[in-house]
N, C-alpha and C positions, 0 to 999 in steps of 0.2 A: 888661318893668314890674319895679322895684324897691321897695325898701320901706327907709323913711329911718327911723331909729331915735332918737328924741330923747333928750335929757338926763333927762326925766322918766319914760322909760322906755316910752312909747305909740309907736306905731308909725303911718306913714303911708304911703300909695303915690307914689312919685316917678318921672318918665319915664326910664326909661334908653336912652339913646341911644346907647352904645356903652361899649367896653372898651378898658384901657390895657395894651397887654401891656409889662410889666415889663422883660421880657428878662433879661440878664445883668447890668447895672447896670454901673457903672464911667463913666469921664471920657469925652474925645472919642479920645482916642489907644486907649483899650480899644475903643470901638466902631467905630473905623477897622480896628483889628486884626482884629476879629472879623468885621467885612465883607469884608475879604479874604479869610479863612477860608473864611466860607461862601459867596463867591463861587467860588473855586476848585474847592471841593465839587461846587457845582451844575454848573457848567460843565465840569466833567471827567464829572459824571452823566449830564448832556445827551448828550455827545459818544460817552460808552459806550455806553448802552442806545440811542441812535438808530443808532449803527454796528451793534448786533447787528442790531437789527430789519431795516434794510437790507440786511444781508449773507443774514440768513439767508432774506429775502423774496426776493433775486436770485439765489441759489445754488441749482441745484434739487437738488444732491446734499444739502442739508439740510432737505429737504421730507420730513420724517419725523415722527411722533409727538413726539418727546425735542425737537427744535427748536422745532416748534409752540408748546409749553408754555413754552418757553425764550424766544421771541419774546413772548410773552402776558407772562412775567416781568418783561423788559423795558419791555413797555410800560406796565405797572402800577407800576415801580420808576420812571419817568418822571413819569407822574401822580402818582404819592406824593409824591416830593421837591417837584415843581411847585406840589404844595398848600400848602406850609410856607415853602420856601426864598424866593419872591421877595418876600410878606409882610414875612419876616423881615429881608432885605436891604433894604428901604425903611425898615423901622424903624429899622436902625442908623445910619441917616443924618437922620433924624426925631426932633425934640425932643417932639412930639405922643404917638407911637407908639399912636395910636388905631386900633380896629378897629370899626367898626358892628357891632352886636346882630345883625342879619342875615349880614354879612359873616362873624362869629365862628361862627354856628349853620352857615354854609355850610361854611366852613373843617373844622369837627370833624367834620362830615357826610362828606365828602370824605377827609378823613385816616381816619375809622372805617372807611369803607367799603374804601378800599385797602390799609389795612393787615390787614383781616381776610382780604380776597381774597388777598393773596400767602400768609397762613399758610397757607390751603387749598389755595394753587396748589402751594407746596411739597410738601405732602402728596401731592396727584395726581400731580406729579413724581416722586415716590420708589415710588410704585404702578406709574407707566408702567417706569419701570427695573426693579421687581420682574416685572413681564409679559414683559419682553425680555430678560431675564437668566433667569429660572427657568422660564418657559415660551416658549420662541423659537418653538415651533411654531404654538402659539395665539395668539400676540403680533398678527400682522397682521389677524386677525378680532376678536380683542378690542378693539384698538387702533384704529379702524377710523377714519375721520376724522369720522363722525356722531358716534360715540362721544365722540372727544376734543373734539370742540366742545361737546358736552353737559356733560361734566366741565367745562369753563371756564367755561362760562355757571352752573353750578351753584358755582362758586368765588365768582362775583360776585353770585350771589343770598344766599348765607351771608354775603357780606361788606355787601350792602344792608341784611337783614333785622337785622343786628347794628347798623349802623349808624343805623338807623331807632329801634332800640330807646334806644340811649344817646342820641342827640341828642333825641329827644323827652322822655325824661327827664330830662334835664339842664337843658332849656330850659322846661320846665313850672314849675321851681322859682323862688320868689320869691327876688330877690337884693338884697343889702342895697346902700345909700347907695356905699359903697367898691365903685368898679368897677374897682379894678386887679388884674389877672391875672398871678399870679406865675410867669411862665412867657415863652417868646419865640412862642408860636402858642397858639389856644384847643382845650384840650384837657379832658377830663370831670375829674380829679383837681383841677388848680386852680380850675376854676369851681366846684366843690361848695365849696371854702373860703370862696366870697362869697356862699353860701345861708344866707337866714334860717331856714328851714324845717327840720325834719329831713332828713337825706341818706343815713340808715341803708338805706333801699331802693335809693335809688342805688348805693350802695357793694357792697349785695349783688348786684345786678345787674351790676356793673360786674366785682366779683371773680368773681361764679358763671358769668357769661357769656364774660369773657376766660378765666378759667381753663380752662371748658369746651374750648373752641375751641383753646386750646394744649396741654392736655394730649390731648385726643383726636386731633388733627394729630401731635403728637411721637409719639404710640404707634404710628399709623399708619406714622410714618416709620422708628421704631425696628423694629418689627415687619418692613416689608419689606426692610428693610437686615440685619437678622438672617438671612433668608432668603437674600439675596443671598450676604453673607457665607458663609453655608453652601456655596452655590452655587459660588462662584467658589475655594474651598478644593479643590474636588472636581474643578477643570479641570485637564488634563493639560499643557495650553499655558501656558508661562512667559509669552510675550508677549501671550497672550489674558488671562491674568490680570492682567496691568500694565495693558493698556487698559482693562480693565473697573474696576481700581481706582483709576486716574487719573480715570474720567469719574465714578465716584461719590463719588470724595474731594472733587472740585470741588463736588458736592451737598452732601455732608454739611458742607463747609465755612461755605457759605452757610444751610444750614439751621441749623446751632449759633449762627452769629453774630447770626440775625434772632430765634431762639427765646430764645437766653438773656437779650439785651437786654428784649425783649419782656416776658418772664416776672418780671423784677426789678421792672418797672412797673408792672404791670396784676397780675399772678396770683397775689401775694402777701398776707397781711393787713398793713395799716399802710402799703401803699404810697401811698395820698392825700396822707399825710401828710409825705412825703419829697421835697418841691418841690426842693429845693437838689440832691441827688442826681438827681432825675428828669432835670432841665436839661439835665445832660452826659449821662445816658444816652441821652434823646430825640434828641441829635446823632446819636448812632450810627446808631438805626435810621431817623430819617428823611433822612439825608444821607449818611451813611459806608457803609452796607451798601448802598443805592440805587447807589452809585459804584463798590463793590468787586464788586458781584454780576458784572458785564460783564467786570472784569479777571479774577474768577476763572475763568468758564467760558471766556473766549478765550486765557487763557495756559496753563490747562490742559487745553486742547482741542485735539489734533492735526488735527481735522475742521475746526473754527473758524479755527484759524491756517492752515489750507490754503485755506480759501474767501477767506480774507481777502487772501492771496497771488493767489489766482486773479482775484479783483477789481481789485487792484492792476496786475495785467499787463494787465486786458481794458482799464483806463482808460487807460495809458500806450500801448497799441495805437491806443485811439481818438484820443488826444492827436496822435499821429506822424500818424495817418491825415490829421487835420484839418490838419495841416502840410502 
């Protein structure tokens, strides 16, 4: 339901069938260029994350807690970008750029769910590396399959809780007769700009919940890697230090990219009003980072590269046998 504001200052309810996603603006050439860029990013994201999921599933040597979490990260990234990219691609080729009220609410729900889940999952992965490196003897017991499954389920529960709060608070607001969302997907900050009622409570929850999630998970990552760094520096084996630094460096790179962009967008006062900058930042954490994660972990991880090589050799042997 929307609220129409008349010239005499009176208000009346009007039916709101959908929103218009303004996107980036520009003419047909700009839209075509953006379509091509988004399409490339999305295709690489799909291929990269699907490859990680298939390789980790098929290679028995990668059936360990670290790769179990990495496979789940690839799954979240795949779903995460798929909640945004297909609709954005369709809008680049459309003149109306309309998304239904229910479609907008659904997109916001899944976007918030998967983004929050990824934040918690990155913290869980840091804890896993902390246990593996700092307490190797206790690691097989502490990070047993049951514990790993519970941790992953916990990340989804945390994501679902934040998503329900943000979506319900946003869509209970009365929206003005203008239904043009200044973004390329449905998100809380641009939707709050269309509200006729006070959004102070919504902004407080957005800043408070997102700030708490980002700060708490960042602290978990920093504490884990603080202990890991101390443990690595005490290692006598140079090759051992190099291998651990390489694995942890990949994780820290992924964490820094994700938390850095999300913090700029959601966990600072005044973020709601910075939509022009927010669109560019949003491209990074909705498309670029999900694309980079499998590349970061595969290119910097010897075990994954070896698994890819074995999978390729197995495929070649099957093809030769078929002939």
